C-alpha positions, 0 to 999 in steps of 0.5 A: 521623295515626300509630298506635302500639302500646300495648305495647313489648318485654316487654309494657311498657305505653306511656301518656301519662306515657311521651310527656311528654318527647316532647311537651315536646321537640316541642310543649310545650302551655300547657294540656291538654284531657283526655277520659278514659273509663276509666283506672287511677290513684290519682287516678281520681276527680279525673281523671274530675271534670276530664274531666267539667268539660271545662276546660283544665288547665295543663301543670304541673298536668296533668303532676303529675296524670298522674305516677302514671297506670298505664294509660289504657284510652280517652282523648284528650289534646289539647295547646293553645298560644295556645288552638289544638290543637298535638297530639292523643294518643288511647288506643283500647281499651288497644290502640293510640295515635293521634297527630296532630302535626307530622311531626317529632313523629310520626316521633320517636314512631314511632322510639321506640315503633313502629307498631301 
């Protein structure tokens, strides 16, 4: 598991939207299982509804849904392929992210976003 910082240079906030290109390159999921306890987004009620349902969300739908997210305070994003977990990204208290995936994916995240 890798722990990366929530904020970059000039206090730029890293959120799930920032990680999507990395996810697509290293571990493209078919579906996402999302649990968001708190976030800031125009579609927060829809996100909360999907979270409560506990139903996997197709990748294209997830990327559209989260395209405008401003910040995940607490949440877990699990990428699934063939019904199995291929990675997990967890936002913790708007302070840092935990990432679990292949060494190549984690190394890329570390280089791109830095350790916490």
